[in-house]
Backbone as a ProteinNet text record, in pm:
[ID]
protein_1_A
[PRIMARY]
MVVLECCWWYPLPMKAHAVRVGDKGRLVIPVDLRVAAGVGPGDEMIAHAESGRLLLETREAIKARIRDQARAARGGPGVVERLLADRMADLNLEAERRQSHAMRNPTVKKRSKKIG
[TERTIARY]
-1824.3	-1810.2	-1743.8	-1788.2	-1704.3	-1666.8	-1529.1	-1442.9	-1443.2	-1519	-1479.7	-1395.5	-1311.6	-1201.4	-1249.6	-1156.5	-1216.2	-1245	-1340.5	-1384	-1396	-1364.8	-1364.5	-1513.3	-1604.2	-1774.5	-1752.3	-1690.2	-1669.2	-1499.6	-1477.9	-1333	-1280.4	-1349.6	-1320.4	-1346.4	-1234.7	-1309.8	-1436.7	-1509.9	-1644.1	-1658.6	-1694.6	-1713.1	-1853.2	-1904.7	-2020.8	-2060.4	-2136.6	-2242.7	-2366.9	-2351.3	-2501.3	-2586.4	-2702.5	-2794	-2898.3	-2999.2	-3105.4	-3196.3	-3321.1	-3430.8	-3515.5	-3558	-3613.5	-3771.5	-3832.3	-3976.8	-4018.5	-4005.7	-4047.4	-4014.6	-3942.5	-3889.7	-3757.1	-3714.3	-3606.6	-3467.1	-3350.5	-3207.5	-3165.6	-3047.8	-2943	-2837.8	-2758.5	-2664.2	-2537	-2442.6	-2303.9	-2235.2	-2177.5	-2085.2	-1977.9	-1941	-1844	-1907	-2023.3	-2134.9	-2137.8	-2194.7	-2270.1	-2160	-2061.4	-1906.1	-1876.3	-1869.1	-1856.5	-1957.5	-2078.3	-2189.7	-2206.3	-2118.1	-2136.1	-2247.4	-2343	-2459.5	-2466.7	-2509.1	-2487.5	-2700.5	-2715.3	-2831.5	-2902.2	-3009.6	-3137	-3107	-3018.1	-2994.6	-3135.4	-3183.9	-3260.1	-3273.5	-3320	-3242.1	-3352.1	-3330.7	-3421.5	-3422.6	-3520	-3490.6	-3596.3	-3505.7	-3564.8	-3542.9	-3654.5	-3561.3	-3573.1	-3444.7	-3397.2	-3344.3	-3392.6	-3346.1	-3312.6	-3387.7	-3399.9	-3328.5	-3280.5	-3162.3	-3263.8	-3203.4	-3273.3	-3191.6	-3196.3	-3081.2	-3106	-3052.8	-3040.6	-2941.8	-3000.1	-2894.9	-2983	-2862.1	-2891.4	-2988	-3055.3	-3075.6	-2947.3	-2845.9	-2741	-2665.4	-2659.5	-2591.6	-2718.4	-2818.2	-2917.5	-2884.7	-2892	-2868.8	-2728.1	-2641.4	-2487.3	-2517.6	-2560.3	-2593.6	-2663.6	-2760.2	-2809	-2737.9	-2675.8	-2663.5	-2523.7	-2439.3	-2349.7	-2404.2	-2499.8	-2577.9	-2591.5	-2647.5	-2692.2	-2593.4	-2455.1	-2360.4	-2286.2	-2289.7	-2280.4	-2349.6	-2445.5	-2563.5	-2562.5	-2510	-2473.9	-2354.5	-2213	-2121.4	-2033.5	-2010.4	-1936.4	-1993.1	-1925.4	-1995.5	-2069	-2172	-2237.7	-2189	-2307.5	-2257.2	-2200.2	-2276.3	-2226.4	-2084.7	-2091	-1896.5	-1856.6	-1871.9	-1740.8	-1721.6	-1824.7	-1799.8	-1722.3	-1762.9	-1668.5	-1559.9	-1522.5	-1398.1	-1312.5	-1382.8	-1329.7	-1308.2	-1370	-1358.6	-1242.3	-1212.2	-1108.1	-996.9	-994.8	-892.8	-820.6	-915.6	-883	-841.5	-874.3	-846.1	-689.6	-688.8	-519.7	-403.2	-441	-370.8	-355.1	-444.8	-470.2	-331.3	-341.7	-273.4	-139.6	-105.4	21.3	104	16.9	91.4	112.8	36.4	60.2	186.4	140.4	325.7	458	390.9	503.4	552	486.9	486.2	554.7	493.4	559.4	719.6	735.3	856.6	960.8	941.5	995	1064.3	973.8	951.5	917.7	998.7	982.1	984.1	1026.4	977.6	873	776.1	694.2	573.1	533.8	435.8	262.8	174.5	38.5	-7	-42	-96.6	-216.6	-283.1	-411	-424.6	-568.2	-620.4	-662.3	-673.1	-679.3	-831.1	-939.6	-1025.4	-1068.7	-1102.8	-1140.3	-1069.6
2705.9	2654.9	2498.2	2449.3	2284.1	2270.3	2221.7	2221.4	2051.2	2013.9	1869.1	1885.5	1743.5	1724.4	1680.4	1637.4	1581	1448.8	1404.7	1256.8	1222.6	1051.8	1022.9	1077.4	1099.1	1161	1275.1	1352.6	1517	1535.6	1612.2	1610.3	1755.9	1842.3	1982.4	2038.2	2029.3	2074.8	2151.8	2135.6	2232.4	2277.1	2425.6	2451.3	2439.5	2383.1	2366.3	2460.4	2557.1	2588.5	2539.4	2578	2553.1	2658.5	2670.8	2798	2732.1	2863.7	2802.2	2876.1	2805	2831.4	2936.2	3076.3	3148	3145.5	3253.8	3198.3	3205.4	3315.5	3349	3234	3121	3051	3115.4	3179.2	3306	3203.6	3196.4	3153.9	3272.6	3278.5	3367.2	3286	3341.3	3228.9	3331.4	3254.1	3324.6	3346.9	3459	3572.5	3478.6	3401.9	3303.1	3216.8	3185.2	3079.1	3182.9	3305	3384.2	3446.1	3469	3490.4	3382.9	3254.9	3116.4	3067.8	3156	3137.5	3243.2	3339.5	3453.6	3509.5	3519.1	3544.7	3689.9	3790.3	3933.1	3988.1	4072.6	4146.2	4152.6	4108.2	4135.4	4021.3	3957.9	3835.3	3751.3	3710.6	3619.5	3463.3	3356.6	3237.8	3174.9	3031	2933.3	2811.3	2767.1	2700.6	2554.1	2436.7	2305.4	2208.1	2091.5	1997.8	1887.2	1825.5	1712.6	1614.7	1477.4	1366.6	1409.1	1497.5	1522.2	1644.2	1729	1849.3	1953.4	2078.1	2180.7	2260.3	2266.7	2343.3	2472.9	2570.1	2695	2745.5	2800.9	2785.7	2948.3	3012.5	3064.7	3046.7	3151.7	3058	3042.6	3173.1	3144.1	2980.8	2933.7	2814.2	2715.8	2737.6	2599.1	2599	2737.9	2715.4	2660	2682.2	2650.1	2495.5	2453.8	2288.1	2215.2	2288.6	2224.6	2226.2	2343.5	2313.5	2183.5	2203.5	2103.8	1956.2	1932.8	1806.4	1770.2	1896.9	1830.3	1846.3	1899.8	1886.6	1719.2	1710.6	1545.2	1446.5	1467.9	1397.5	1372.5	1494.7	1516.8	1408.8	1401.9	1332.1	1462	1580.6	1692.1	1842.5	1880.8	2020.7	1997.2	2099.9	2096.1	2122.2	2123.5	2156.8	2269.5	2366.3	2517.1	2532.3	2518.8	2482.9	2419.5	2303.4	2252.4	2331.7	2402.5	2490.5	2615	2673.3	2783.6	2726.5	2622.3	2567.5	2541.6	2483.2	2441.7	2567.1	2683.6	2808.9	2893.1	2863.1	2931.1	2887	2753.2	2709.1	2729.3	2749.3	2760.4	2881	2996.9	3155.6	3174.3	3099.9	3047.4	3051.2	2908.5	2856.3	2926.6	3032.9	3103.1	3244.6	3251	3374.6	3346.9	3224.8	3179.3	3159.8	3110.7	3101.2	3242.9	3351.4	3471.2	3498.4	3528.8	3560.7	3471.9	3354.1	3302.5	3320.8	3394.6	3420.5	3577.1	3657.3	3779.5	3781.7	3676.6	3679.9	3657.5	3510.6	3471.4	3549.1	3684.8	3768.5	3865.4	3958.7	4094.2	4216	4172	4309.2	4315.8	4161.3	4186.5	4268.2	4397.4	4473.6	4412.4	4420.7	4416.8	4502.1	4444	4532.3	4550.3	4675.9	4741	4734.6	4700.4	4710.5	4840.6	4854.9	4965.3	4967.3	5069.1	5059.4	5154	5109.9	5235	5187.8
4407.3	4307.8	4293.7	4240.3	4212.7	4086.5	4082.3	3945.7	3886	3815.2	3738.8	3674.1	3723.1	3610.2	3464.3	3350.3	3253.7	3293.6	3175.9	3214.5	3056.7	3003.5	2900.1	2801.2	2848.1	2859.4	2796	2874.4	2845	2843	2732.7	2669.5	2750.9	2784.4	2847.6	3020.1	3066	3198.9	3235.8	3327.4	3336.4	3461.7	3464.4	3609.8	3669	3764.1	3796.4	3923.6	3902.2	4055.2	4064.6	4210.1	4296.9	4289.6	4213.6	4186.9	4248.5	4298.2	4375.8	4316.6	4279.8	4216.6	4365.3	4287.3	4400.9	4363.8	4485.6	4483.5	4365.5	4275.9	4146	4006.5	4076	3948.5	3867.6	4001.2	3905	3922.2	3824.9	3880.9	3804.5	3911.4	3890.4	3824.6	3687.5	3616.6	3673.2	3715.6	3756.1	3638.4	3673	3562.6	3521.4	3525.6	3459.2	3376.8	3405	3284.8	3186.1	3211.8	3145.2	3025.3	3057.3	3000.9	2878	2935.8	2867.5	2762.1	2837.1	2689.1	2636.5	2661.3	2530.6	2612.3	2703.5	2742.1	2808.9	2753.6	2836.4	2901.1	2996.3	3033.5	2898.9	2885.8	2802.6	2720	2693.7	2597.9	2606.2	2511.5	2518.9	2492.3	2584.2	2602.7	2544.7	2507.2	2527.2	2597.1	2636.3	2784.3	2727.7	2783.8	2753.1	2839.8	2854.7	2909.5	2885	2917.8	2819.5	2926.2	2919.7	3047.4	3181.7	3224.7	3349.1	3369	3268.2	3263.8	3205.4	3265.5	3209.8	3130.6	3019.1	2934.5	2890.4	2878.2	2865.6	2721.1	2591.4	2497	2418.3	2346.3	2280.4	2135.3	2055.3	1956.9	1841.2	1851.7	1773.6	1798.3	1921.5	1950.2	1944.5	1903.1	1855.8	1696.9	1649	1443.5	1444.4	1550.1	1487.9	1537.6	1620.8	1665.7	1530.9	1490.4	1433.1	1242.6	1220.5	1117.8	1108.8	1245.3	1204.2	1232.6	1264.8	1309.2	1113.7	1021.9	886.9	873.9	878.2	784.5	801.7	925.3	985.8	903.7	901.2	832	695.2	633.9	447.8	442.2	554.8	532	513	525.4	512.5	418.2	412.5	362.4	226.2	227.9	135.2	-23.9	-109.5	-216.7	-279.9	-199	-226.8	-163.7	-59.7	46.7	-56.6	-97.7	-194.5	-347.7	-427.7	-523.1	-464.1	-333.1	-359	-320	-213.2	-205.2	-357.8	-446.3	-575.9	-627.1	-600	-678.3	-653.1	-499.9	-424.4	-481.2	-473.9	-494.7	-646.1	-753.5	-925.3	-885.9	-809.3	-804.3	-744.6	-647.4	-572	-692.1	-755.8	-883.5	-973.1	-1045.8	-1147.3	-1070	-941.1	-871.2	-917.3	-848.6	-852.3	-1002.8	-1064.7	-1211.8	-1265.5	-1252.8	-1258.4	-1251.2	-1089.7	-1020.6	-1070.2	-1089.9	-1121.5	-1274.4	-1370.9	-1529.8	-1466.2	-1394.8	-1360.1	-1309.3	-1250	-1174.2	-1302.8	-1383.8	-1502.1	-1597.3	-1646.9	-1769.8	-1651.3	-1611.7	-1555.8	-1623.5	-1749.8	-1863.7	-1944.1	-1958.8	-2031.7	-1934.7	-1994.4	-1966.1	-2006.4	-1943.9	-1997.7	-2104.7	-2229.4	-2327	-2281.3	-2312	-2336.1	-2490.9	-2472.2	-2557.3	-2653.1	-2750.7	-2865.2	-2920	-2863.9	-2893.9	-3044.9	-3151.5	-3248	-3357.3
[MASK]
++++++++++++++++++++++++++++++++++++++++++++++++++++++++++++++++++++++++++++++++++++++++++++++++++++++++++++++++++++

């Protein structure tokens, strides 16, 4: 195993392993790389070649990468995320107001509506 130091173009330390392609084209992925990638026995991986490199990714990793790229292209969170964030802020503000009111008026009880 070779440990590569951090570089300006790769912000985190990475471990590199020498692996050999078997007679039938099979690779054995070392345990610590499988653990780091969250890959277990029987998991499906998507393989593709890019710039002379062989890349293996899970479908979930690909979906997350595409979502991140789309979010960056839109310039941040989408409309739904902004609306949800605004609604949560409104709910939190309302909860704070109710708590503040209850602390100032401890004897005030909730009134129930009479039907009929």
